A tleap script that builds the chain and sets N, CA, C and O, in Angstrom:
source leaprc.protein.ff14SB
mol = sequence {
  NMET GLN PHE ILE PHE PHE GLN VAL LEU PHE
  LYS ARG ILE LYS ALA ILE LYS PHE PHE LEU
  LYS ASP LYS GLU VAL PRO LYS ARG LYS LYS
  ILE ILE ILE VAL LEU GLY ILE ILE TYR LEU
  VAL LEU PRO VAL ASP LEU ILE PRO PRO VAL
  LEU PHE PRO ILE ALA TRP MET ASP ASP ALA
  VAL LEU TRP ILE PHE ILE ILE TRP TYR LEU
  LYS ASP GLU LEU ASP LYS TYR TRP LEU GLY
  GLU GLU PRO VAL ASP PRO LYS LYS LYS TYR
  HIE GLY LYS LYS ILE ILE ASP ASP VAL ASN
  PHE ASP ILE GLU LYS GLU LYS GLU HIE CSER
}
set mol.1.N position { 111.081 -3.943 -75.558 }
set mol.1.CA position { 110.166 -2.992 -74.982 }
set mol.1.C position { 109.344 -3.621 -73.865 }
set mol.1.O position { 109.037 -2.967 -72.868 }
set mol.2.N position { 108.989 -4.886 -74.033 }
set mol.2.CA position { 108.152 -5.536 -73.036 }
set mol.2.C position { 108.919 -5.932 -71.787 }
set mol.2.O position { 108.301 -6.264 -70.776 }
set mol.3.N position { 110.219 -5.908 -71.822 }
set mol.3.CA position { 111.023 -6.308 -70.671 }
set mol.3.C position { 111.526 -5.109 -69.867 }
set mol.3.O position { 112.372 -5.269 -68.987 }
set mol.4.N position { 111.022 -3.929 -70.157 }
set mol.4.CA position { 111.471 -2.723 -69.448 }
set mol.4.C position { 111.152 -2.828 -67.963 }
set mol.4.O position { 111.943 -2.396 -67.124 }
set mol.5.N position { 110.000 -3.397 -67.634 }
set mol.5.CA position { 109.632 -3.560 -66.225 }
set mol.5.C position { 110.694 -4.367 -65.482 }
set mol.5.O position { 111.088 -4.004 -64.374 }
set mol.6.N position { 111.153 -5.454 -66.085 }
set mol.6.CA position { 112.150 -6.296 -65.430 }
set mol.6.C position { 113.496 -5.598 -65.343 }
set mol.6.O position { 114.222 -5.784 -64.366 }
set mol.7.N position { 113.845 -4.799 -66.341 }
set mol.7.CA position { 115.099 -4.057 -66.288 }
set mol.7.C position { 115.076 -3.041 -65.151 }
set mol.7.O position { 116.055 -2.900 -64.419 }
set mol.8.N position { 113.965 -2.340 -65.007 }
set mol.8.CA position { 113.832 -1.360 -63.929 }
set mol.8.C position { 113.852 -2.069 -62.582 }
set mol.8.O position { 114.495 -1.601 -61.643 }
set mol.9.N position { 113.155 -3.190 -62.483 }
set mol.9.CA position { 113.117 -3.958 -61.242 }
set mol.9.C position { 114.514 -4.417 -60.835 }
set mol.9.O position { 114.889 -4.281 -59.671 }
set mol.10.N position { 115.286 -4.954 -61.770 }
set mol.10.CA position { 116.636 -5.421 -61.450 }
set mol.10.C position { 117.558 -4.260 -61.088 }
set mol.10.O position { 118.420 -4.410 -60.223 }
set mol.11.N position { 117.394 -3.116 -61.730 }
set mol.11.CA position { 118.224 -1.958 -61.384 }
set mol.11.C position { 117.891 -1.457 -59.986 }
set mol.11.O position { 118.778 -1.035 -59.244 }
set mol.12.N position { 116.609 -1.504 -59.627 }
set mol.12.CA position { 116.225 -1.100 -58.271 }
set mol.12.C position { 116.752 -2.082 -57.241 }
set mol.12.O position { 117.156 -1.677 -56.151 }
set mol.13.N position { 116.754 -3.355 -57.566 }
set mol.13.CA position { 117.295 -4.358 -56.638 }
set mol.13.C position { 118.800 -4.133 -56.450 }
set mol.13.O position { 119.306 -4.226 -55.332 }
set mol.14.N position { 119.507 -3.840 -57.532 }
set mol.14.CA position { 120.942 -3.565 -57.429 }
set mol.14.C position { 121.207 -2.277 -56.644 }
set mol.14.O position { 122.245 -2.149 -55.994 }
set mol.15.N position { 120.281 -1.333 -56.701 }
set mol.15.CA position { 120.451 -0.052 -56.006 }
set mol.15.C position { 120.313 -0.195 -54.498 }
set mol.15.O position { 120.713 0.703 -53.758 }
set mol.16.N position { 119.757 -1.301 -54.031 }
set mol.16.CA position { 119.552 -1.494 -52.594 }
set mol.16.C position { 120.886 -1.435 -51.846 }
set mol.16.O position { 120.961 -0.861 -50.760 }
set mol.17.N position { 121.924 -2.017 -52.412 }
set mol.17.CA position { 123.237 -2.025 -51.764 }
set mol.17.C position { 123.747 -0.596 -51.525 }
set mol.17.O position { 124.234 -0.280 -50.439 }
set mol.18.N position { 123.634 0.250 -52.531 }
set mol.18.CA position { 124.094 1.631 -52.410 }
set mol.18.C position { 123.160 2.438 -51.509 }
set mol.18.O position { 123.595 3.351 -50.808 }
set mol.19.N position { 121.880 2.094 -51.535 }
set mol.19.CA position { 120.879 2.736 -50.680 }
set mol.19.C position { 121.202 2.492 -49.215 }
set mol.19.O position { 121.107 3.406 -48.396 }
set mol.20.N position { 121.579 1.270 -48.884 }
set mol.20.CA position { 121.897 0.938 -47.491 }
set mol.20.C position { 123.199 1.583 -47.025 }
set mol.20.O position { 123.356 1.854 -45.834 }
set mol.21.N position { 124.128 1.832 -47.933 }
set mol.21.CA position { 125.411 2.433 -47.565 }
set mol.21.C position { 125.335 3.946 -47.385 }
set mol.21.O position { 126.198 4.538 -46.736 }
set mol.22.N position { 124.315 4.568 -47.953 }
set mol.22.CA position { 124.193 6.031 -47.884 }
set mol.22.C position { 123.810 6.464 -46.474 }
set mol.22.O position { 122.830 5.974 -45.913 }
set mol.23.N position { 124.578 7.374 -45.908 }
set mol.23.CA position { 124.338 7.826 -44.538 }
set mol.23.C position { 123.205 8.837 -44.441 }
set mol.23.O position { 122.724 9.116 -43.343 }
set mol.24.N position { 122.773 9.384 -45.555 }
set mol.24.CA position { 121.698 10.364 -45.535 }
set mol.24.C position { 120.310 9.730 -45.561 }
set mol.24.O position { 119.312 10.413 -45.332 }
set mol.25.N position { 120.241 8.431 -45.837 }
set mol.25.CA position { 118.961 7.732 -45.871 }
set mol.25.C position { 118.488 7.518 -44.438 }
set mol.25.O position { 119.264 7.072 -43.592 }
set mol.26.N position { 117.213 7.834 -44.153 }
set mol.26.CA position { 116.700 7.625 -42.788 }
set mol.26.C position { 116.774 6.155 -42.365 }
set mol.26.O position { 116.587 5.248 -43.175 }
set mol.27.N position { 117.047 5.951 -41.098 }
set mol.27.CA position { 117.217 4.590 -40.578 }
set mol.27.C position { 115.952 3.757 -40.722 }
set mol.27.O position { 116.038 2.543 -40.910 }
set mol.28.N position { 114.778 4.378 -40.638 }
set mol.28.CA position { 113.540 3.604 -40.735 }
set mol.28.C position { 113.388 2.969 -42.112 }
set mol.28.O position { 112.817 1.885 -42.227 }
set mol.29.N position { 113.884 3.619 -43.151 }
set mol.29.CA position { 113.814 3.053 -44.496 }
set mol.29.C position { 114.823 1.916 -44.648 }
set mol.29.O position { 114.559 0.930 -45.336 }
set mol.30.N position { 115.966 2.060 -44.009 }
set mol.30.CA position { 116.943 0.971 -44.029 }
set mol.30.C position { 116.415 -0.234 -43.259 }
set mol.30.O position { 116.647 -1.378 -43.650 }
set mol.31.N position { 115.707 0.026 -42.166 }
set mol.31.CA position { 115.154 -1.062 -41.357 }
set mol.31.C position { 114.119 -1.850 -42.155 }
set mol.31.O position { 114.021 -3.068 -42.003 }
set mol.32.N position { 113.347 -1.170 -43.002 }
set mol.32.CA position { 112.359 -1.863 -43.836 }
set mol.32.C position { 113.047 -2.892 -44.721 }
set mol.32.O position { 112.575 -4.022 -44.844 }
set mol.33.N position { 114.152 -2.511 -45.332 }
set mol.33.CA position { 114.876 -3.434 -46.212 }
set mol.33.C position { 115.508 -4.556 -45.407 }
set mol.33.O position { 115.446 -5.715 -45.816 }
set mol.34.N position { 116.112 -4.237 -44.275 }
set mol.34.CA position { 116.747 -5.268 -43.445 }
set mol.34.C position { 115.715 -6.274 -42.956 }
set mol.34.O position { 115.975 -7.477 -42.966 }
set mol.35.N position { 114.544 -5.797 -42.525 }
set mol.35.CA position { 113.493 -6.719 -42.084 }
set mol.35.C position { 112.985 -7.575 -43.245 }
set mol.35.O position { 112.660 -8.747 -43.056 }
set mol.36.N position { 112.918 -6.999 -44.432 }
set mol.36.CA position { 112.533 -7.778 -45.613 }
set mol.36.C position { 113.538 -8.875 -45.925 }
set mol.36.O position { 113.150 -9.982 -46.298 }
set mol.37.N position { 114.823 -8.580 -45.775 }
set mol.37.CA position { 115.865 -9.583 -45.993 }
set mol.37.C position { 115.771 -10.675 -44.930 }
set mol.37.O position { 115.896 -11.860 -45.242 }
set mol.38.N position { 115.553 -10.280 -43.681 }
set mol.38.CA position { 115.425 -11.269 -42.603 }
set mol.38.C position { 114.231 -12.178 -42.865 }
set mol.38.O position { 114.331 -13.393 -42.692 }
set mol.39.N position { 113.098 -11.601 -43.285 }
set mol.39.CA position { 111.917 -12.415 -43.574 }
set mol.39.C position { 112.182 -13.374 -44.730 }
set mol.39.O position { 111.704 -14.508 -44.724 }
set mol.40.N position { 112.936 -12.922 -45.709 }
set mol.40.CA position { 113.257 -13.761 -46.865 }
set mol.40.C position { 114.122 -14.951 -46.465 }
set mol.40.O position { 113.975 -16.042 -47.016 }
set mol.41.N position { 115.018 -14.743 -45.512 }
set mol.41.CA position { 115.962 -15.787 -45.101 }
set mol.41.C position { 115.359 -16.741 -44.067 }
set mol.41.O position { 115.676 -17.930 -44.065 }
set mol.42.N position { 114.504 -16.234 -43.201 }
set mol.42.CA position { 113.939 -17.072 -42.143 }
set mol.42.C position { 113.068 -18.199 -42.708 }
set mol.42.O position { 112.395 -18.020 -43.723 }
set mol.43.N position { 113.085 -19.342 -42.057 }
set mol.43.CA position { 112.260 -20.455 -42.541 }
set mol.43.C position { 110.771 -20.282 -42.239 }
set mol.43.O position { 109.947 -21.027 -42.769 }
set mol.44.N position { 110.420 -19.325 -41.410 }
set mol.44.CA position { 109.023 -19.086 -41.064 }
set mol.44.C position { 108.387 -18.219 -42.153 }
set mol.44.O position { 108.886 -17.136 -42.456 }
set mol.45.N position { 107.291 -18.693 -42.738 }
set mol.45.CA position { 106.578 -17.964 -43.774 }
set mol.45.C position { 105.088 -17.976 -43.489 }
set mol.45.O position { 104.596 -18.825 -42.746 }
set mol.46.N position { 104.377 -17.036 -44.080 }
set mol.46.CA position { 102.919 -17.034 -43.945 }
set mol.46.C position { 102.305 -18.215 -44.695 }
set mol.46.O position { 101.334 -18.816 -44.235 }
set mol.47.N position { 102.870 -18.537 -45.836 }
set mol.47.CA position { 102.420 -19.687 -46.620 }
set mol.47.C position { 103.467 -20.781 -46.436 }
set mol.47.O position { 104.641 -20.555 -46.729 }
set mol.48.N position { 103.067 -21.974 -45.952 }
set mol.48.CA position { 104.056 -23.024 -45.690 }
set mol.48.C position { 104.755 -23.497 -46.962 }
set mol.48.O position { 104.160 -23.500 -48.040 }
set mol.49.N position { 106.025 -23.899 -46.832 }
set mol.49.CA position { 106.801 -24.320 -48.000 }
set mol.49.C position { 106.308 -25.614 -48.635 }
set mol.49.O position { 106.789 -26.001 -49.701 }
set mol.50.N position { 105.362 -26.283 -47.998 }
set mol.50.CA position { 104.807 -27.514 -48.569 }
set mol.50.C position { 104.089 -27.199 -49.879 }
set mol.50.O position { 104.100 -28.010 -50.805 }
set mol.51.N position { 103.479 -26.046 -49.956 }
set mol.51.CA position { 102.798 -25.605 -51.176 }
set mol.51.C position { 103.826 -24.895 -52.060 }
set mol.51.O position { 103.834 -23.668 -52.150 }
set mol.52.N position { 104.676 -25.663 -52.697 }
set mol.52.CA position { 105.899 -25.150 -53.337 }
set mol.52.C position { 105.703 -23.947 -54.251 }
set mol.52.O position { 106.292 -22.903 -53.970 }
set mol.53.N position { 104.930 -24.014 -55.308 }
set mol.53.CA position { 104.915 -22.826 -56.178 }
set mol.53.C position { 104.253 -21.622 -55.522 }
set mol.53.O position { 104.591 -20.479 -55.830 }
set mol.54.N position { 103.331 -21.871 -54.637 }
set mol.54.CA position { 102.620 -20.764 -53.996 }
set mol.54.C position { 103.406 -20.240 -52.792 }
set mol.54.O position { 103.188 -19.107 -52.363 }
set mol.55.N position { 104.297 -21.032 -52.256 }
set mol.55.CA position { 105.026 -20.662 -51.037 }
set mol.55.C position { 105.900 -19.421 -51.228 }
set mol.55.O position { 106.160 -18.694 -50.268 }
set mol.56.N position { 106.343 -19.179 -52.430 }
set mol.56.CA position { 107.181 -18.005 -52.677 }
set mol.56.C position { 106.360 -16.735 -52.873 }
set mol.56.O position { 106.918 -15.642 -52.966 }
set mol.57.N position { 105.058 -16.872 -52.936 }
set mol.57.CA position { 104.207 -15.717 -53.195 }
set mol.57.C position { 104.289 -14.676 -52.076 }
set mol.57.O position { 104.318 -13.477 -52.350 }
set mol.58.N position { 104.326 -15.122 -50.826 }
set mol.58.CA position { 104.392 -14.138 -49.736 }
set mol.58.C position { 105.704 -13.365 -49.769 }
set mol.58.O position { 105.722 -12.161 -49.515 }
set mol.59.N position { 106.811 -14.056 -50.084 }
set mol.59.CA position { 108.105 -13.367 -50.216 }
set mol.59.C position { 108.072 -12.382 -51.391 }
set mol.59.O position { 108.534 -11.247 -51.273 }
set mol.60.N position { 107.524 -12.826 -52.512 }
set mol.60.CA position { 107.471 -11.971 -53.701 }
set mol.60.C position { 106.592 -10.745 -53.457 }
set mol.60.O position { 106.966 -9.628 -53.815 }
set mol.61.N position { 105.429 -10.955 -52.850 }
set mol.61.CA position { 104.531 -9.832 -52.580 }
set mol.61.C position { 105.184 -8.847 -51.615 }
set mol.61.O position { 105.077 -7.635 -51.801 }
set mol.62.N position { 105.855 -9.356 -50.591 }
set mol.62.CA position { 106.535 -8.484 -49.642 }
set mol.62.C position { 107.596 -7.639 -50.338 }
set mol.62.O position { 107.658 -6.429 -50.117 }
set mol.63.N position { 108.434 -8.254 -51.177 }
set mol.63.CA position { 109.506 -7.517 -51.831 }
set mol.63.C position { 108.993 -6.578 -52.910 }
set mol.63.O position { 109.572 -5.515 -53.131 }
set mol.64.N position { 107.926 -6.953 -53.578 }
set mol.64.CA position { 107.327 -6.030 -54.549 }
set mol.64.C position { 106.811 -4.790 -53.819 }
set mol.64.O position { 106.967 -3.668 -54.301 }
set mol.65.N position { 106.200 -4.998 -52.660 }
set mol.65.CA position { 105.730 -3.856 -51.878 }
set mol.65.C position { 106.897 -2.989 -51.409 }
set mol.65.O position { 106.829 -1.764 -51.509 }
set mol.66.N position { 107.969 -3.604 -50.898 }
set mol.66.CA position { 109.126 -2.838 -50.417 }
set mol.66.C position { 109.738 -2.019 -51.546 }
set mol.66.O position { 110.037 -0.838 -51.368 }
set mol.67.N position { 109.924 -2.640 -52.699 }
set mol.67.CA position { 110.535 -1.935 -53.831 }
set mol.67.C position { 109.605 -0.838 -54.344 }
set mol.67.O position { 110.069 0.236 -54.728 }
set mol.68.N position { 108.304 -1.097 -54.355 }
set mol.68.CA position { 107.348 -0.067 -54.770 }
set mol.68.C position { 107.344 1.093 -53.772 }
set mol.68.O position { 107.315 2.256 -54.176 }
set mol.69.N position { 107.372 0.786 -52.480 }
set mol.69.CA position { 107.337 1.802 -51.434 }
set mol.69.C position { 108.578 2.703 -51.484 }
set mol.69.O position { 108.487 3.906 -51.240 }
set mol.70.N position { 109.720 2.118 -51.797 }
set mol.70.CA position { 110.986 2.863 -51.812 }
set mol.70.C position { 111.445 3.218 -53.222 }
set mol.70.O position { 112.604 3.585 -53.415 }
set mol.71.N position { 110.562 3.115 -54.205 }
set mol.71.CA position { 110.971 3.284 -55.603 }
set mol.71.C position { 111.606 4.640 -55.894 }
set mol.71.O position { 112.591 4.710 -56.628 }
set mol.72.N position { 111.067 5.705 -55.339 }
set mol.72.CA position { 111.638 7.029 -55.611 }
set mol.72.C position { 113.044 7.164 -55.041 }
set mol.72.O position { 113.926 7.733 -55.685 }
set mol.73.N position { 113.253 6.648 -53.846 }
set mol.73.CA position { 114.577 6.717 -53.239 }
set mol.73.C position { 115.569 5.805 -53.963 }
set mol.73.O position { 116.720 6.185 -54.176 }
set mol.74.N position { 115.126 4.605 -54.340 }
set mol.74.CA position { 116.017 3.668 -55.031 }
set mol.74.C position { 116.398 4.186 -56.414 }
set mol.74.O position { 117.510 3.943 -56.883 }
set mol.75.N position { 115.486 4.896 -57.067 }
set mol.75.CA position { 115.787 5.412 -58.402 }
set mol.75.C position { 116.910 6.434 -58.384 }
set mol.75.O position { 117.574 6.628 -59.403 }
set mol.76.N position { 117.136 7.084 -57.270 }
set mol.76.CA position { 118.225 8.059 -57.174 }
set mol.76.C position { 119.589 7.399 -57.308 }
set mol.76.O position { 120.572 8.062 -57.639 }
set mol.77.N position { 119.652 6.103 -57.054 }
set mol.77.CA position { 120.938 5.409 -57.046 }
set mol.77.C position { 121.271 4.734 -58.358 }
set mol.77.O position { 122.352 4.159 -58.490 }
set mol.78.N position { 120.378 4.783 -59.331 }
set mol.78.CA position { 120.728 4.192 -60.626 }
set mol.78.C position { 120.339 5.055 -61.805 }
set mol.78.O position { 120.765 4.763 -62.923 }
set mol.79.N position { 119.561 6.089 -61.622 }
set mol.79.CA position { 119.231 6.967 -62.735 }
set mol.79.C position { 120.439 7.818 -63.084 }
set mol.79.O position { 121.212 8.200 -62.205 }
set mol.80.N position { 120.597 8.105 -64.327 }
set mol.80.CA position { 121.722 8.929 -64.759 }
set mol.80.C position { 122.984 8.097 -64.889 }
set mol.80.O position { 122.953 6.868 -64.820 }
set mol.81.N position { 124.073 8.782 -65.074 }
set mol.81.CA position { 125.346 8.098 -65.250 }
set mol.81.C position { 125.940 7.720 -63.903 }
set mol.81.O position { 125.673 8.351 -62.880 }
set mol.82.N position { 126.738 6.690 -63.932 }
set mol.82.CA position { 127.432 6.275 -62.718 }
set mol.82.C position { 128.541 7.278 -62.424 }
set mol.82.O position { 129.179 7.783 -63.348 }
set mol.83.N position { 128.776 7.568 -61.160 }
set mol.83.CA position { 129.843 8.515 -60.845 }
set mol.83.C position { 131.210 7.946 -61.232 }
set mol.83.O position { 131.478 6.753 -61.087 }
set mol.84.N position { 132.042 8.824 -61.719 }
set mol.84.CA position { 133.382 8.425 -62.146 }
set mol.84.C position { 134.353 8.749 -61.029 }
set mol.84.O position { 134.375 9.872 -60.525 }
set mol.85.N position { 135.153 7.777 -60.642 }
set mol.85.CA position { 136.182 8.007 -59.647 }
set mol.85.C position { 137.417 8.512 -60.386 }
set mol.85.O position { 138.052 7.750 -61.114 }
set mol.86.N position { 137.766 9.789 -60.208 }
set mol.86.CA position { 138.895 10.329 -60.969 }
set mol.86.C position { 140.220 9.641 -60.665 }
set mol.86.O position { 141.111 9.624 -61.515 }
set mol.87.N position { 140.365 9.079 -59.480 }
set mol.87.CA position { 141.617 8.406 -59.149 }
set mol.87.C position { 141.802 7.150 -59.990 }
set mol.87.O position { 142.931 6.779 -60.311 }
set mol.88.N position { 140.712 6.499 -60.345 }
set mol.88.CA position { 140.806 5.306 -61.191 }
set mol.88.C position { 140.934 5.686 -62.664 }
set mol.88.O position { 141.700 5.080 -63.413 }
set mol.89.N position { 140.165 6.707 -63.064 }
set mol.89.CA position { 140.165 7.091 -64.474 }
set mol.89.C position { 141.483 7.751 -64.884 }
set mol.89.O position { 141.993 7.513 -65.978 }
set mol.90.N position { 142.020 8.576 -63.998 }
set mol.90.CA position { 143.250 9.299 -64.304 }
set mol.90.C position { 144.399 8.786 -63.444 }
set mol.90.O position { 145.117 9.573 -62.827 }
set mol.91.N position { 144.568 7.497 -63.405 }
set mol.91.CA position { 145.607 6.859 -62.590 }
set mol.91.C position { 146.991 7.360 -63.005 }
set mol.91.O position { 147.346 7.343 -64.184 }
set mol.92.N position { 147.754 7.802 -62.022 }
set mol.92.CA position { 149.118 8.243 -62.284 }
set mol.92.C position { 149.229 9.720 -62.649 }
set mol.92.O position { 150.335 10.213 -62.869 }
set mol.93.N position { 148.115 10.432 -62.718 }
set mol.93.CA position { 148.155 11.844 -63.055 }
set mol.93.C position { 147.783 12.659 -61.822 }
set mol.93.O position { 147.042 12.189 -60.959 }
set mol.94.N position { 148.294 13.862 -61.747 }
set mol.94.CA position { 147.982 14.716 -60.612 }
set mol.94.C position { 146.604 15.332 -60.799 }
set mol.94.O position { 146.280 15.851 -61.867 }
set mol.95.N position { 145.804 15.268 -59.754 }
set mol.95.CA position { 144.455 15.828 -59.792 }
set mol.95.C position { 144.408 16.982 -58.797 }
set mol.95.O position { 144.788 16.832 -57.636 }
set mol.96.N position { 143.942 18.122 -59.263 }
set mol.96.CA position { 143.838 19.295 -58.415 }
set mol.96.C position { 142.353 19.584 -58.223 }
set mol.96.O position { 141.632 19.847 -59.185 }
set mol.97.N position { 141.908 19.533 -56.977 }
set mol.97.CA position { 140.500 19.776 -56.663 }
set mol.97.C position { 140.291 21.226 -56.249 }
set mol.97.O position { 141.224 21.904 -55.818 }
set mol.98.N position { 139.074 21.682 -56.385 }
set mol.98.CA position { 138.640 23.006 -55.923 }
set mol.98.C position { 139.474 24.150 -56.486 }
set mol.98.O position { 139.921 25.017 -55.735 }
set mol.99.N position { 139.683 24.160 -57.780 }
set mol.99.CA position { 140.426 25.231 -58.431 }
set mol.99.C position { 139.440 26.031 -59.267 }
set mol.99.O position { 138.702 25.469 -60.076 }
set mol.100.N position { 139.431 27.331 -59.069 }
set mol.100.CA position { 138.593 28.218 -59.868 }
set mol.100.C position { 139.491 29.002 -60.810 }
set mol.100.O position { 140.571 29.450 -60.427 }
set mol.101.N position { 139.040 29.161 -62.027 }
set mol.101.CA position { 139.829 29.926 -62.973 }
set mol.101.C position { 138.896 30.639 -63.932 }
set mol.101.O position { 137.758 30.219 -64.140 }
set mol.102.N position { 139.393 31.726 -64.516 }
set mol.102.CA position { 138.657 32.502 -65.508 }
set mol.102.C position { 139.475 32.519 -66.789 }
set mol.102.O position { 140.706 32.536 -66.772 }
set mol.103.N position { 138.758 32.515 -67.882 }
set mol.103.CA position { 139.414 32.603 -69.189 }
set mol.103.C position { 139.161 34.006 -69.714 }
set mol.103.O position { 138.019 34.425 -69.902 }
set mol.104.N position { 140.258 34.724 -69.946 }
set mol.104.CA position { 140.128 36.088 -70.446 }
set mol.104.C position { 140.370 36.094 -71.945 }
set mol.104.O position { 141.266 35.425 -72.461 }
set mol.105.N position { 139.568 36.848 -72.603 }
set mol.105.CA position { 139.704 36.971 -74.051 }
set mol.105.C position { 140.833 37.953 -74.349 }
set mol.105.O position { 140.927 39.020 -73.743 }
set mol.106.N position { 141.668 37.575 -75.278 }
set mol.106.CA position { 142.794 38.448 -75.646 }
set mol.106.C position { 142.290 39.695 -76.368 }
set mol.106.O position { 141.376 39.633 -77.191 }
set mol.107.N position { 142.896 40.807 -76.043 }
set mol.107.CA position { 142.533 42.060 -76.696 }
set mol.107.C position { 143.284 42.143 -78.025 }
set mol.107.O position { 144.457 41.786 -78.131 }
set mol.108.N position { 142.571 42.620 -79.010 }
set mol.108.CA position { 143.203 42.773 -80.316 }
set mol.108.C position { 143.959 44.102 -80.373 }
set mol.108.O position { 143.466 45.135 -79.920 }
set mol.109.N position { 145.132 44.051 -80.925 }
set mol.109.CA position { 145.921 45.292 -81.099 }
set mol.109.C position { 145.584 45.914 -82.427 }
set mol.109.O position { 145.481 45.219 -83.437 }
set mol.110.N position { 145.407 47.253 -82.434 }
set mol.110.CA position { 145.112 47.908 -83.696 }
set mol.110.C position { 146.275 48.609 -84.281 }
set mol.110.O position { 146.162 49.206 -85.351 }
savepdb mol mol.pdb
quit
């Protein structure tokens, strides 16, 4: 129960990949994540790396803010069940899309 925060955090981090691939997400939100990744990779930091345990604080605070800011959008990519690809699940079987049908109840003969 006490680790739920970390589970949600890791699921949101994993959702970033799918978030960036979605074409419906506004570019400004994608740019926020890309700039956060660039800041994480660049050797330039607000807190110099000489102060080892504290040096990661600026990166951590930045990413906590990014994940908090985009939490509602990121949650769309991991809440609920994962989509099933019918081609993988039903390999070798014919799949017919967009078929509408009605089931009629049989009339009883008297």
